[in-house]
N, C-alpha and C positions, 0 to 999 in steps of 0.2 A: 333895229335889231341886227341888221347886217354889220353895222359898225361895232356893236358890242360883241357879237360872235366872232368877227374878224380879229378883234383885239384878244379875245379869249384863245383863239387858234394860235396866234403869235406867242402868247404866254405859255401855252401848252408845249409848243415846239422849243421855245427858249429854255424852259426848265426841264425838258424831256419828260414831262408828265404824260401819262397815258391812260388815266382813269378819271371818269367824271360821274358825278351824281347830279342828275337833272330833276329838280323838284317841280313837277307840273301840276301839283295838287290845286293850285289857285289860278292857273293859267287858262286863258281862253285857248281852245285848240288852234293849232297852226292852220292857216289858209292853205289851199292847194299850192299857190305860188310860193309861200314860205317853205312848205315841205319840199318842193322841187329845188328851191335854192339851197336848202340845207343839205339835201342828199347829193345833188349834182355838183354843187360848187364848194360848200363849206366842208363837207366830209370827203370830197374828192381831193386827193393830194398828188402832185407830181413828184414830190420829194419822198424818198424812202424814209421810213420811221424805224428807229431801233427797236421799239416795242409796238405790238398791236394796240389799237385804241379800243378801250372798253367803256361802255356807258350803262349806268343803271338809271332807269327813269321811273320816278314815283308818280303814280296816278292817284286821283281821288279814290278812296276806298270803294265807293259805290260804282265807279266806272270799272275799277279793277275786278270787282266781284261779278260784273256782267260779262267779262271776257270768257270765251270758251276755254276750258281747262287746258287744251293743247296750246293755245296762244299765251295764256298766263304763265305756263311753265316753260315755254320755248325761249331759246336764245336765238336771236335773229341777227342778220347782217344788213347794214345800210352803208353802201360805199365802203369807206375805210374803217367803219366802226362796228364792233360786235356789241350788241346791247340786249338788255332784258328789261321787261316791265315788272314793276312791283307795286303793291299796295301798302307795304310796311317798310319804314325807313331802316330799321335794324337788319331786316333780311336783305335789303338792297346793299347796305354797307358791307355785310358779311360776304355777299356774292362778289363785290368788287375786290375785297381783300383776298379772295381765293384766286382771282385772275392773275396771270403771270405778269 
């Protein structure tokens, strides 16, 4: 996972891309160690970015439906990324398109 995400980070920087759609609908949840690595190392960058980094995360519909409404509707920050959780692909894509 670290190799894959490391290569993705390089590609994002090289192309100056700043928006990502993460489809977690069929994924096993990250372990605590994986979450820590993603937040503290992968999302942490010492190089300034031209654009802020945005991520829309698709969750399984049943998981998304169980989230408290304030969590489901909130935009959050994790290190260098602003992200939001979604249960619907079209809504996630529309949100990303709105982001600068």
